C-alpha positions in Angstrom: 92.3 19.3 125.2 93.8 21.4 127.8 96.3 18.2 128.3 96.8 17.9 124.3 97.8 22.0 124.7 100.1 22.2 127.6 101.8 19.0 125.5 102.2 20.6 122.6 103.6 23.7 124.3 105.8 21.7 125.9 106.6 20.2 122.5 107.3 23.5 121.0 109.4 25.0 124.1 112.0 21.4 124.0 112.0 22.5 120.1 113.4 25.4 120.7 116.2 24.4 122.9 117.6 22.6 120.4 117.4 24.7 117.4 118.5 27.9 120.0 121.8 29.1 118.4 124.3 29.2 121.2 124.9 32.4 121.1 121.8 33.5 122.0 123.0 32.9 126.0 122.3 36.0 127.9 125.3 37.8 128.4 126.3 41.9 127.7 128.6 43.5 126.5 130.4 46.4 127.8 133.9 48.5 127.9 136.5 50.2 130.0 139.6 52.9 129.8 138.0 54.8 127.3 135.2 57.1 128.0 133.7 56.6 124.4 132.5 53.0 123.3 132.2 53.1 119.2 134.4 53.3 116.9 133.0 56.2 116.1 133.0 58.5 118.6 136.2 57.0 121.1 138.8 59.1 122.2 141.8 58.5 120.3 145.1 56.5 121.6 148.2 57.4 123.5 148.4 61.3 122.9 151.6 62.4 124.0 151.4 65.9 122.8 148.4 68.9 122.4 148.1 72.0 120.8 144.8 74.1 121.6 142.9 77.1 119.5 142.1 79.8 120.5 138.2 78.8 119.6 138.5 75.8 122.1 139.5 73.1 118.9 141.8 70.5 120.3 144.4 68.9 118.8 147.1 66.0 119.8 149.0 63.9 118.4 149.7 60.0 118.5 152.5 58.0 116.4 149.6 55.0 116.3 145.8 55.2 116.4 144.8 51.5 115.2 141.6 52.8 113.1 141.7 57.2 112.4 144.3 59.3 112.2 147.4 60.1 114.4 146.2 63.5 114.7 142.8 63.7 116.9 140.4 66.3 117.2 138.6 67.4 119.6 135.9 70.1 121.3 133.4 70.2 124.1 134.8 67.2 125.0 134.2 65.5 122.1 135.6 64.3 118.9 135.4 65.9 115.8 137.6 64.1 113.2 141.3 63.9 113.2 143.8 64.2 110.3 146.7 62.2 108.5 147.6 58.7 109.0 147.4 55.9 111.8 151.0 55.2 111.8 152.2 59.0 109.9 153.0 60.5 113.3 155.7 60.8 115.5 153.2 61.9 119.2 156.4 63.5 120.0 155.2 67.7 119.2 152.3 69.4 117.6 151.5 72.8 116.8 149.5 74.9 114.9 148.1 79.0 114.3 144.8 80.0 112.5 145.2 77.8 108.8 148.1 75.5 110.0 148.8 72.2 111.9 152.5 71.2 112.4 153.5 68.0 114.1 156.5 65.9 113.6 156.0 62.7 111.5 157.0 59.3 112.0 160.4 57.9 110.9 159.6 57.2 106.9 161.6 55.3 104.5 160.7 58.5 102.1 162.0 60.6 103.6 163.3 59.2 107.5 163.1 60.7 110.4 163.1 64.2 112.1 160.1 65.6 109.8 157.9 68.6 110.1 154.6 67.4 108.4 152.2 70.7 107.7 148.7 70.3 107.8 145.6 72.2 106.5 143.1 72.7 109.1 140.2 73.1 107.0 141.2 70.2 104.1 142.8 67.9 106.4 145.6 67.1 104.6 149.4 67.6 103.8 151.2 70.4 102.2 154.4 70.8 103.5 157.7 68.7 104.2 160.1 70.6 106.1 163.6 69.1 107.5 164.9 69.7 111.2 166.9 67.2 112.1 170.0 65.8 110.4 168.8 62.6 112.3 166.8 60.8 110.1 167.6 57.0 110.8 166.0 57.3 114.3 163.1 55.1 114.2 162.8 54.2 118.1 163.1 58.1 119.9 161.3 61.6 119.5 164.4 63.6 117.4 162.0 66.7 117.5 160.6 67.1 120.6 159.5 70.7 120.9 157.2 72.8 118.1 155.6 76.0 118.4 154.0 79.2 115.9 154.4 82.7 116.7 153.3 84.7 113.9 154.7 84.2 109.9 157.4 81.7 112.1 158.2 78.2 113.8 159.9 76.8 116.2 161.5 73.3 116.0 163.8 71.9 118.5 165.8 69.3 116.9 167.3 67.1 120.2 170.5 65.3 118.4 171.6 68.8 116.7 171.2 70.6 120.7 169.4 73.3 118.6 166.0 75.3 118.0 165.4 75.8 114.3 163.5 78.7 113.7 161.9 78.5 110.2 158.6 80.7 108.5 155.8 79.1 108.1 156.3 78.1 104.8 159.0 76.0 105.6 162.2 78.7 105.0 164.8 78.5 107.5 165.3 81.4 108.9 168.2 80.6 111.5 169.1 78.5 114.9 169.8 79.1 118.1 172.4 76.5 119.8 170.6 74.4 122.9 171.9 71.6 124.8 169.0 69.1 124.6 166.1 71.5 123.6 162.6 69.8 125.0 159.0 71.7 124.5 158.6 75.3 123.4 156.7 78.6 123.6 157.0 82.1 122.2 156.2 84.9 124.1 154.2 88.1 123.3 157.2 89.7 122.7 158.6 87.0 120.6 161.2 85.7 123.0 161.8 81.9 122.7 161.6 79.7 126.1 162.9 76.3 126.0 162.9 73.6 128.0 165.9 71.4 128.8 163.8 68.7 131.0 167.0 66.4 131.4 168.1 69.8 133.2 165.4 70.9 134.9 165.9 74.6 133.7 163.3 76.8 131.1 165.8 78.9 129.2 164.8 82.7 127.3 166.0 83.5 123.9 165.5 86.9 122.1 163.9 87.0 119.0 167.4 87.2 116.8 168.6 83.8 119.5 170.4 86.3 122.2 170.1 84.4 125.5 168.5 86.4 128.2 167.0 85.0 131.1 167.5 81.3 132.7 164.3 79.4 134.9 166.1 77.0 137.7 163.5 74.5 138.4 164.8 72.0 141.4 167.4 69.9 139.9 164.3 67.3 140.3 161.8 68.8 137.9 161.6 68.0 134.8 159.8 70.5 132.5 157.9 68.7 129.6 155.1 71.3 128.4 155.4 75.2 127.8 152.5 77.1 127.7 152.9 81.1 126.7 149.6 82.7 128.5 149.7 86.0 126.6 146.3 87.4 128.8 148.3 87.2 131.8 151.9 87.3 130.5 153.1 84.1 132.2 154.4 80.7 131.3 153.0 78.0 132.3 155.5 74.8 132.8 154.4 71.5 133.3 156.5 69.5 135.8 157.2 65.8 134.9 159.5 65.6 137.8 158.1 64.6 141.6 155.6 67.8 141.8 154.0 66.4 139.1 152.0 69.8 138.5 152.3 73.0 136.5 154.4 75.6 137.8 153.5 79.7 136.5 156.2 82.1 135.9 155.8 86.0 135.5 158.2 86.8 133.0 157.2 90.7 132.7 161.2 91.2 133.7 163.1 88.7 135.8 161.3 85.4 135.6 160.4 84.3 139.4 157.0 81.5 140.7 153.4 82.9 140.7 151.8 79.7 141.5 151.2 76.5 141.0 148.1 74.2 139.8 147.3 70.8 140.6 148.2 68.5 143.9 151.8 68.7 145.0 153.6 64.7 143.4 150.5 64.2 141.2 149.1 61.1 141.6 151.9 59.8 143.8 150.5 62.2 146.9 149.7 60.3 149.7 148.1 63.3 151.6 144.7 63.6 149.5 144.5 60.1 148.4 146.0 56.8 147.9 149.6 56.6 146.1 148.9 55.9 142.4 145.1 57.3 142.3 144.5 59.7 139.7 142.6 62.0 139.8 141.0 66.1 138.9 144.2 67.4 139.9 146.5 64.7 140.8 148.3 64.6 137.1 151.0 61.7 135.6 152.9 62.9 133.4 151.5 66.7 131.7 152.6 67.0 128.4 151.0 69.1 127.0 149.2 72.8 128.0 146.9 74.8 126.4 144.6 77.3 126.4 141.4 78.9 124.4 140.0 82.5 124.1 137.7 82.4 127.0 139.8 80.9 129.4 139.9 77.6 129.9 142.4 75.5 130.4 143.1 72.0 129.2 145.9 69.3 130.2 147.3 66.5 128.7 148.6 63.9 130.5 150.5 60.7 129.1 150.1 57.8 132.5 153.7 56.3 133.1 154.7 52.9 131.5 156.0 52.3 127.6 159.1 51.1 125.9 160.0 51.8 123.1 157.2 51.4 121.1 155.8 54.6 121.8 152.6 54.6 120.1 151.6 51.6 122.9 152.8 54.0 125.8 150.2 55.0 129.0 147.8 56.6 127.4 145.6 59.3 126.4 144.0 61.4 129.1 142.6 65.2 128.1 141.5 67.1 131.3 139.3 70.4 130.9 138.9 73.2 133.3 137.0 76.7 134.1 138.2 79.4 134.3 137.9 78.9 138.4 139.9 76.1 138.1 137.2 72.9 138.1 136.9 70.6 136.5 135.0 70.5 133.4 135.5 66.9 131.5 137.7 64.7 130.7 138.3 62.5 127.9 140.6 59.2 128.2 142.1 56.6 126.3 144.0 54.6 128.2 144.4 51.2 126.6 146.5 50.9 123.2 147.6 46.8 123.2 146.6 45.5 126.2 143.9 43.6 128.9 143.1 44.2 131.9 142.3 41.2 135.1 139.5 41.1 137.1 140.4 41.7 140.2 139.2 38.5 142.6 139.8 40.5 145.9 137.1 43.0 144.5 135.0 40.0 143.5 136.0 41.2 139.7 134.8 45.2 140.3 138.3 46.4 139.6 140.4 45.8 136.8 144.1 45.6 136.6 146.6 46.5 133.4 149.7 46.1 133.1 149.9 49.8 134.2 146.6 51.2 134.6 143.1 50.3 137.7 140.3 50.9 136.4 136.7 50.3 137.6 132.9 50.6 136.6 130.9 50.1 133.5 130.2 52.3 130.2 134.0 53.1 130.0 134.5 53.2 133.3 136.7 55.1 136.1 140.3 55.1 135.9 141.7 54.8 139.3 145.5 54.2 139.6 148.1 55.1 137.5 150.8 51.9 139.3 153.9 52.8 137.7 156.0 54.6 140.2 159.0 56.3 138.6 160.4 58.3 140.9 160.8 55.6 143.8 161.2 52.8 140.8 163.0 54.3 138.0 164.3 51.0 137.5 160.3 49.3 136.6 161.2 47.3 133.5 157.5 48.5 132.3 159.9 52.1 132.0 162.6 50.5 130.5 163.6 52.1 126.9 165.2 48.6 125.9 162.3 46.5 126.1 161.8 44.7 123.3 158.3 43.9 124.5 157.0 47.4 123.0 155.1 48.1 126.2 153.8 45.7 129.1 150.1 46.6 129.0 148.5 42.9 129.4 148.2 42.2 133.2 148.4 38.9 135.0 146.3 39.3 138.7 146.3 36.9 141.9 144.8 37.6 145.3 146.1 35.5 147.2 144.4 36.7 151.2 145.5 39.8 151.5 148.3 40.0 149.0 147.7 40.5 144.9 150.6 39.3 143.0 150.7 41.7 139.2 152.0 40.2 136.2 152.9 42.4 133.2 154.0 41.5 130.2 153.7 42.2 125.9 151.8 41.3 123.4 153.6 38.4 122.3 155.7 38.0 125.5 158.2 35.4 126.5 159.0 36.9 129.5 157.2 38.3 132.4 157.8 40.8 135.0 156.1 40.5 138.4 154.8 42.8 141.0 153.3 43.4 144.7 151.5 46.1 146.5 151.4 47.3 150.3 150.0 49.8 151.7 153.0 51.9 152.0 152.6 52.7 148.2 149.2 52.0 147.7 148.1 51.3 144.1 151.4 51.0 143.2 153.6 47.9 141.9 156.2 47.3 143.2 159.4 45.5 140.7 160.1 42.1 142.1 160.8 39.5 139.9 161.4 38.8 136.1 160.7 35.4 134.5 163.5 34.7 132.8 165.7 35.6 135.8 167.4 34.7 139.2 164.3 34.8 141.3 163.0 31.2 139.4 166.9 30.3 138.7 166.3 30.3 135.0 167.4 32.1 131.4 165.1 29.7 129.2 162.4 31.8 127.8 158.5 30.8 127.8 158.1 29.6 124.6 155.1 27.5 125.7 153.2 28.7 127.8 152.8 30.8 131.2 150.0 30.9 134.0 150.0 32.6 137.1 147.3 30.8 138.8 144.6 31.9 141.1 147.2 30.8 144.6 150.0 32.9 142.9 151.4 29.8 141.8 153.5 30.3 138.1 153.4 27.6 135.7 155.9 28.1 132.7 156.6 26.1 129.3 160.1 26.6 129.0 162.1 27.1 126.1 164.1 23.4 125.0 163.4 21.5 128.5 160.3 20.1 126.8 158.5 20.1 130.3 155.6 21.9 132.1 157.3 24.0 135.5 155.2 24.2 138.6 156.6 27.2 140.7 154.9 27.5 144.2 154.1 30.4 146.3 156.0 30.1 149.5 154.7 33.2 150.8 155.0 36.7 151.4 157.1 38.9 153.2 156.4 41.9 155.9 156.0 43.9 153.2 153.9 42.0 150.7 156.6 40.5 148.6 156.0 37.1 147.0 159.0 34.2 146.7 158.5 31.7 144.9 160.2 27.8 145.4 161.8 25.6 143.0 160.6 24.8 139.7 159.4 21.2 139.3 158.9 20.0 136.0 156.6 17.7 134.6 156.6 16.3 131.1 154.6 17.4 128.1 152.1 14.8 126.6 153.4 13.5 124.1 150.1 14.3 122.1 149.8 18.1 122.5 153.4 18.7 121.2 154.0 22.1 120.6 152.5 23.4 123.3 151.8 27.2 123.3 149.8 27.8 126.0 149.2 26.4 130.0 146.3 27.5 132.2 145.9 25.8 135.7 142.7 26.2 138.3 143.3 25.5 141.6 139.8 24.9 142.5 139.3 22.1 140.4 142.6 20.6 139.9 142.4 20.8 136.2 145.4 22.0 133.8 144.1 22.9 130.0 147.4 22.8 127.5 146.5 24.0 124.0 148.9 22.9 121.0 150.8 25.5 118.8 150.6 24.9 114.9 152.2 21.5 113.9 155.2 21.8 111.7 155.4 26.1 112.6 158.4 27.6 114.1 156.0 30.2 115.2 155.2 29.8 118.8 153.0 32.4 119.6 149.7 30.9 117.8 147.2 28.2 118.5 146.4 25.3 116.7 142.9 23.5 116.6 143.3 21.3 119.8 143.0 22.0 123.6 143.1 18.9 125.8 141.9 19.1 129.5 143.1 17.1 132.6 141.4 16.8 136.2 143.1 15.5 138.7 146.6 17.4 137.6 148.4 17.6 140.8 146.6 14.3 141.7 149.3 12.6 139.2 146.8 12.8 135.8 149.0 13.9 133.9 148.3 11.6 131.2 144.6 11.2 130.3 143.0 14.2 128.8 139.0 14.7 129.0 137.9 15.8 127.3 139.7 17.2 124.3 138.7 20.0 122.6 138.4 20.4 119.0 138.5 24.3 118.3 137.1 24.1 114.9 136.7 28.5 114.2 139.9 29.8 112.2 143.1 31.2 113.8 142.5 31.1 117.7 144.7 33.4 119.4 144.4 33.6 123.3 142.1 31.8 126.0 141.7 31.9 129.3 139.7 30.0 131.8 138.1 29.7 134.7 135.0 27.7 136.5 133.6 25.5 134.0 134.8 27.5 130.5 137.3 27.3 128.4 137.3 30.8 126.6 138.6 31.2 122.6 139.5 34.2 121.0 140.6 34.8 117.4 142.8 36.4 115.6 142.4 38.0 111.8 139.0 36.6 111.6 136.0 37.4 114.1 135.8 39.4 117.8 133.9 36.3 118.8 134.4 34.9 122.4 134.0 31.0 122.1 132.9 29.6 126.0 133.5 25.5 125.6 132.2 22.9 128.7 135.2 22.3 130.5 133.3 19.1 131.4 132.1 18.3 128.1 134.2 19.7 125.7 131.1 21.4 124.1 131.0 24.8 123.0 127.7 26.6 124.8 127.7 29.7 123.9 129.3 32.5 121.5 130.2 36.1 122.5 129.6 38.5 120.1 128.2 42.2 120.9 125.1 42.3 122.6 125.2 46.3 122.6 126.6 46.8 119.2 124.7 50.5 118.8 127.1 51.5 121.9 129.7 48.7 122.4 132.6 48.3 119.8 134.0 45.0 120.5 136.9 45.6 117.5 137.6 42.6 115.1 139.9 39.9 116.9 142.1 39.4 119.8 145.9 40.1 118.2 147.7 39.5 121.5 149.3 35.9 123.3 147.1 37.1 126.3 144.6 39.2 125.5 141.7 37.6 127.5 141.3 36.9 131.6 138.2 36.0 132.9 136.6 35.7 136.5 133.8 33.9 137.6 131.9 36.0 140.5 130.7 34.8 143.8 127.4 35.5 142.1 128.3 32.8 139.1 128.2 35.6 136.7 131.8 35.2 134.5 133.2 38.3 133.2 135.8 38.4 130.6 137.6 40.8 129.3 138.7 41.1 125.9 142.3 43.3 124.2 140.9 45.9 122.3 143.1 47.6 119.8 141.0 48.7 117.0 139.0 51.0 119.9 141.5 51.5 122.4 140.1 50.4 125.6 139.1 46.6 126.8 135.5 45.1 126.0 134.1 43.5 128.5 131.5 40.6 128.8 129.6 39.7 131.4 127.9 36.0 130.6 125.9 33.9 133.4 125.1 30.3 131.5 
């Protein structure tokens, strides 16, 4: 009887092992780069301006938020709703009063650019359009660069029109004030208008009729990016985007003079109180919004650096709340829209490098650093307004000894940007090279796949060459700058044409090649065939084994490490499939182990939206772009 029971138990266990779905492998779902992990509680995407109501309700404006309105509303450190459509606002200017908010609108075929919308704070619907600028065809830059209200009047900076326009809050024009390059606005208790000229480092004062009064001349390097009039102290607060990266407070009861500053001198780039690039409670990045409530709490909106012409993919939302004593009370952060962060092998996967930011931790994680330095490296491609990559927020990382190489790319890139780090620059990524570019002696776009492998070597499918090019890392100079040797081509195997993805794993000399869609000109998509070549550098460039057939619809992004290939899909499911590189079998599907606390989004709408790393413990860490939730999803899986 005992033997029979044991036999029954063994058979039952075997049957369970056979019928258990592959999705039941042990894994956890987590997230980074957003204070909150669910779709209903998450912090909104890429806020670039802010207005604070007296009762402490915060309104921020964004150019794009995939899953809710472009004006997000917060109170007491939590989201409480949103206003408008997800692509309705320009993001660069917002203000309000007791009954309404006013925000610059994005270009629209119905009314063009240069328009302000008025929205009821209670109804949360638009009830008025105000045409401010004669520039109505601008789709890429801010036309309205400042908004303020005082009593029954609304003030708007028309940047290309070189004027501040004054309306009633009902939209009736009153007068214009001629100002070259007007930006942020504030109105004091006497009705005088303060106008920031960011590029000139000046703040101009005008009386209610538009007559010039005083001028605050900041340093030539200062860039006043936000203004707030504090009626309780009769002082003007100015956010400085220049090298000081702080908030300056001026007494304006007579001739203006500097009273104090708030924030670490140099902000996140200061090296006396932290590591260069390190963010913190008073280590500000771009101060783009300042406000106070009736209780005296101060709110500061930072916009971390990074982001090109597509302002909806800028550096992120970072709101700090400070008490009357100046101590930090809480933070609201949304630091990623369309991007992904790569686990750092140098910390065994504890840190994660995005194209512009660094994170660590779990359950939202900690925002460690902004790796863009606009002061020392103003030509950083991550700041280039003419770069059509729409923001280089997809990070790839190699740790070679004590050196790190960061590669940043866009959503569907055919060019890639290389950076290095050193002790003197801390967390700041120093621009090095571009592929295509002189460092790699090619002008061909990357249309057949790209890989930065764990040794720092570069593998690229150069468009029109019918070859996979290998650029071996030759070393680093004394500053940590990498160099690569001449490219060596290997013909693309005919069985995988058209080639669209390349992954090389030097630890096992394994090459993974993914086929595009046969007969299609869409080089950004993946078909159903993936070939695995063991011993590629040893000479096996023709005999793939195994061949992985992807049966789920619309694969978009792949990553590989250790023994597994991970596949993500677009316009279908958020699942990540794990294929065994030795057998080709589908061993697991990562869906969501914590649906009540982690929102994993809808899909992966990017070519390089997955990254992976196998830790020394054997645990796999897989990160996923979550543009739906303005976060980075992190799966931790032990096969």
